[in-house]
C-alpha positions as CSV (number, residue, x, y, z in Angstrom):
1,M,8.0,-6.4,16.7
2,T,5.6,-5.1,13.9
3,D,8.0,-2.6,12.9
4,R,10.4,-5.4,12.0
5,R,8.6,-7.5,9.4
6,V,6.8,-6.9,6.0
7,A,4.6,-9.6,4.9
8,V,3.8,-10.5,1.3
9,G,1.2,-12.6,-0.4
10,V,2.1,-14.9,-3.1
11,D,0.4,-17.5,-5.3
12,G,3.0,-18.2,-8.1
13,S,1.6,-15.8,-10.6
14,L,3.7,-13.2,-12.5
15,I,1.8,-10.3,-10.7
16,S,2.3,-11.8,-7.2
17,V,6.0,-11.9,-8.3
18,R,6.1,-8.1,-8.8
19,A,4.7,-7.8,-5.5
20,L,7.3,-10.0,-4.0
21,D,10.1,-7.9,-5.5
22,W,8.5,-4.8,-4.3
23,A,8.0,-6.0,-0.7
24,A,11.5,-7.3,-0.7
25,Q,12.8,-3.8,-1.4
26,E,10.5,-2.4,0.9
27,A,11.8,-4.7,3.6
28,V,15.4,-3.8,2.8
29,R,14.5,0.1,3.1
30,R,13.1,-0.6,6.5
31,G,15.8,-2.8,7.8
32,A,13.1,-5.4,8.4
33,A,12.6,-9.2,7.8
34,L,10.4,-10.2,4.9
35,R,7.7,-12.9,5.4
36,V,6.5,-14.6,2.6
37,V,2.9,-16.1,2.7
38,Y,0.9,-18.5,0.6
39,A,-2.9,-19.0,1.6
40,V,-3.8,-22.6,0.5
41,P,-6.4,-25.2,1.5
42,D,-3.8,-27.8,2.0
43,R,-0.3,-26.8,3.3
44,D,1.4,-29.6,1.2
45,E,0.6,-27.6,-2.0
46,A,2.6,-24.6,-0.8
47,A,6.0,-25.9,-0.8
48,P,7.0,-25.3,-4.7
49,V,5.6,-21.7,-4.8
50,L,7.3,-20.9,-1.3
51,D,10.5,-22.3,-2.4
52,A,10.5,-20.3,-5.7
53,A,9.7,-17.2,-3.9
54,A,12.4,-17.7,-1.2
55,A,14.9,-18.6,-4.1
56,R,14.2,-15.3,-6.0
57,V,14.5,-13.1,-2.9
58,R,17.9,-14.7,-1.6
59,A,19.4,-14.4,-5.1
60,R,18.4,-10.5,-5.1
61,H,18.7,-9.8,-1.6
62,P,21.1,-12.3,0.2
63,E,21.3,-10.5,3.4
64,L,17.7,-9.9,3.9
65,P,16.2,-12.0,6.8
66,L,13.6,-14.2,5.2
67,E,10.8,-16.7,6.3
68,T,8.1,-18.4,4.5
69,D,4.8,-19.9,5.5
70,A,1.6,-21.5,4.4
71,V,-1.4,-20.2,6.0
72,E,-5.0,-21.8,6.0
73,G,-8.4,-20.3,6.2
74,G,-8.8,-18.4,2.8
75,V,-6.6,-15.6,1.3
76,V,-8.4,-12.6,2.8
77,R,-8.6,-14.2,6.5
78,G,-5.0,-15.5,6.4
79,L,-3.5,-12.3,5.2
80,A,-5.6,-10.1,7.3
81,R,-4.3,-11.9,10.3
82,E,-0.8,-11.5,9.1
83,S,-1.5,-7.6,8.7
84,G,-2.0,-7.4,12.5
85,T,1.6,-8.3,13.2
86,A,3.3,-6.6,10.5
87,A,4.6,-3.2,9.6
88,L,3.3,-3.4,6.1
89,T,1.4,-6.2,4.2
90,V,1.8,-6.4,0.4
91,V,-0.4,-8.0,-2.2
92,G,-0.6,-7.8,-6.1
93,T,-3.3,-6.9,-8.3
94,R,-4.2,-6.5,-11.8
95,G,-6.6,-3.9,-11.0
96,F,-9.6,-2.9,-13.2
97,G,-10.1,-4.8,-16.2
98,G,-9.9,-8.5,-15.1
99,F,-8.2,-10.7,-12.8
100,T,-6.1,-13.9,-12.6
101,G,-5.3,-16.1,-9.7
102,P,-6.4,-15.8,-5.9
103,L,-4.8,-12.4,-5.1
104,F,-6.6,-10.3,-7.8
105,G,-9.8,-8.4,-8.4
106,S,-12.1,-8.4,-5.4
107,V,-9.7,-10.1,-3.1
108,S,-7.4,-7.1,-2.9
109,L,-10.4,-4.9,-2.3
110,R,-11.8,-7.1,0.5
111,L,-8.4,-7.3,2.1
112,A,-8.0,-3.6,2.2
113,A,-11.4,-3.4,3.8
114,H,-10.4,-5.9,6.5
115,A,-6.6,-5.4,7.0
116,Q,-5.6,-4.7,10.7
117,G,-2.4,-2.7,9.6
118,P,-1.2,-0.8,6.7
119,L,-1.7,-2.5,3.2
120,A,0.3,-2.1,0.0
121,V,-1.7,-3.1,-3.2
122,V,1.1,-3.3,-6.2
123,R,-0.5,-3.1,-9.6
124,G,1.0,-5.6,-12.2
125,E,0.5,-3.5,-15.4
126,H,2.3,-0.2,-15.0
127,P,6.0,0.7,-14.1
128,C,5.8,2.9,-10.9
129,A,7.5,6.3,-10.7
130,G,10.5,6.2,-8.2
131,E,10.5,2.6,-7.9
132,T,14.1,2.0,-9.1
133,S,15.6,5.6,-8.7
134,G,14.6,6.1,-5.0
135,D,13.5,9.6,-5.5
136,G,10.1,11.0,-6.4
137,V,7.2,11.8,-3.9
138,V,4.7,10.2,-1.6
139,L,1.4,11.2,-2.5
140,L,-1.0,11.6,0.5
141,G,-4.9,11.7,0.4
142,L,-6.6,12.9,3.7
143,N,-10.1,13.3,5.0
144,D,-10.0,15.0,8.3
145,D,-8.3,15.2,11.6
146,T,-8.9,11.4,12.2
147,D,-6.5,10.9,9.4
148,E,-3.4,11.9,11.3
149,R,-2.2,8.3,11.5
150,T,-2.4,8.1,7.5
151,A,-0.2,11.3,7.3
152,A,2.1,10.0,9.9
153,Y,2.7,6.9,7.8
154,A,3.2,9.0,4.6
155,F,5.8,11.2,6.4
156,G,7.7,8.1,7.8
157,D,7.6,6.4,4.4
158,A,8.8,9.8,2.6
159,E,11.7,9.9,5.1
160,R,12.9,6.3,4.4
161,R,12.7,7.1,0.5
162,G,14.4,10.5,0.8
163,A,11.2,12.0,-0.8
164,A,8.7,14.8,-0.4
165,V,5.1,14.5,0.8
166,R,2.7,16.0,-1.9
167,V,-0.8,16.8,-0.7
168,L,-3.4,17.9,-3.6
169,R,-5.9,20.8,-3.3
170,A,-8.8,20.2,-5.5
171,W,-10.9,22.9,-6.9
172,V,-14.5,22.2,-5.8
173,R,-17.5,24.5,-6.4
174,G,-15.4,27.7,-6.9
175,R,-13.0,27.1,-3.9
176,A,-10.0,25.1,-3.2
177,R,-9.8,22.5,-0.6
178,A,-7.4,19.7,0.4
179,V,-8.0,16.2,-1.0
180,E,-10.0,15.4,1.1
181,A,-9.9,18.4,3.6
182,A,-6.2,18.0,4.5
183,P,-5.8,19.0,8.3
184,R,-3.2,21.8,8.4
185,A,-2.5,21.4,12.3
186,S,-1.7,17.8,11.8
187,L,0.6,18.4,8.8
188,A,2.4,21.2,10.8
189,R,2.9,18.7,13.6
190,L,4.4,16.3,11.4
191,R,6.8,18.7,9.6
192,D,8.4,19.4,12.9
193,L,8.7,15.6,13.6
194,Y,10.1,14.9,10.2
195,P,12.3,18.0,9.4
196,A,13.9,16.2,6.5
197,V,10.9,15.6,4.6
198,G,9.6,18.3,2.2
199,L,5.9,19.1,1.9
200,E,4.3,20.3,-1.4
201,T,0.8,21.3,-1.9
202,R,-0.9,21.8,-5.4
203,T,-4.3,23.0,-6.5
204,V,-6.0,21.2,-9.4
205,R,-9.3,21.6,-11.1
206,N,-10.6,18.2,-10.5
207,G,-12.5,16.0,-8.0
208,P,-10.6,14.1,-5.1
209,A,-10.6,10.6,-6.9
210,H,-9.5,11.9,-10.2
211,A,-7.0,14.3,-9.0
212,L,-5.2,11.8,-6.9
213,L,-5.4,9.3,-9.7
214,D,-3.7,11.6,-12.2
215,A,-1.0,12.5,-9.7
216,T,-0.2,8.7,-9.2
217,R,1.7,9.0,-12.5
218,E,4.4,11.0,-10.8
219,A,4.3,9.3,-7.4
220,A,6.5,6.4,-5.8
221,V,3.5,5.5,-3.7
222,V,0.2,6.9,-2.7
223,V,-1.0,6.7,0.9
224,I,-4.6,6.9,1.9
225,G,-6.8,6.1,4.8
226,A,-9.3,3.3,4.8
227,H,-12.6,4.9,5.6
228,R,-14.4,1.8,5.8
229,R,-18.3,1.7,5.4
230,P,-20.9,-0.8,6.7
231,G,-22.2,-3.2,3.9
232,G,-24.2,-6.4,3.5
233,L,-21.2,-8.6,3.2
234,G,-19.0,-6.6,5.6
235,P,-16.9,-3.4,5.7
236,R,-16.1,-1.7,2.3
237,L,-14.0,1.1,1.0
238,G,-15.0,4.4,0.1
239,P,-15.0,5.9,-3.5
240,V,-11.5,7.3,-3.5
241,A,-9.9,4.1,-2.2
242,L,-11.8,2.2,-4.7
243,T,-10.7,4.2,-7.5
244,L,-7.1,4.1,-6.4
245,V,-6.9,0.2,-5.8
246,H,-8.5,-0.2,-9.2
247,R,-6.5,2.1,-11.4
248,S,-3.6,3.7,-9.5
249,H,-0.2,4.1,-11.7
250,C,1.8,3.6,-8.5
251,P,1.6,1.3,-5.4
252,V,-1.3,2.2,-3.0
253,I,-0.9,2.0,0.7
254,V,-4.1,1.9,2.5
255,V,-3.9,2.7,6.2
256,P,-6.7,1.6,8.5
257,A,-8.3,4.0,11.1
258,P,-7.4,3.6,14.6
C-alpha cells in the first residue's frame, strides 16, 4: 500500500505549511491519501498543530483522504519510519542561511540520509516553476547504472505531471558527460515504459552540482539519488545532494539506493 499514501511532517511553522500544501497537491496528483505527522516528545502537545493542518487540507481538498498522527522518538527517527511505508515523505526547509523550528537545517539533511523511501524537501523561500501551472520539466541527476531506480521515479513523476524529463550533460575537462554519467541504456528502457514522457538532454559548461542547481530555476522538481557515505555520526549525503537540498530553487526529491 505504499503507493497509496503521501506522508508530510509538520510543526506549525509557515515553512511546514508550505510543505503541507505541496504534499496535499502531490497526494491529489497520485490519487493517494495524505498522512500528516507531527513528531513531539508528548502526544498531548500535537493536537492543536494537527487540527490546524487538517482544517487547511480539508478546506482546499475536501475529497482528499486524510489522516493525522503524532509520532514519538524524535523528528528524524519518526519521519524515517514513516518513509518506509509511504510512496513519498515530504518536509519543509529554509535551506542554506539559517533555520527555524524542528524540521529545518540539519534535520532535513539527516532525514535525507536516513529515509527508507523517496523524500521531498520543499524550500520555503522561493516559488517553484510548474508548481501551479502543472507543466515544466522534471530535472534528473544520475550517477551510474545503479541509479535506474532514481530515473524510474523521475519518469513516473513526469508522467503524473504531464512533463518532460531533462538530463543535463556537464562539460568537464574538454568533454561532455551526463550529470553524473547518465546511463543511456537505462534511459532507453524507461522511454519504452513511459512513451508519453519526453526526454531532453542539455550540455552546459559547468560542474554537476552547479549545473543542476542552475537548472532548478526552470524545473517543477529535481530528482536525485541518495548517494550516502559513511560518517562518524552515521550516513551522510554526497556533495551534489547537499548543494541541492541547501539551495535548490524547486523541491528536491531524494530517492534512496536499493
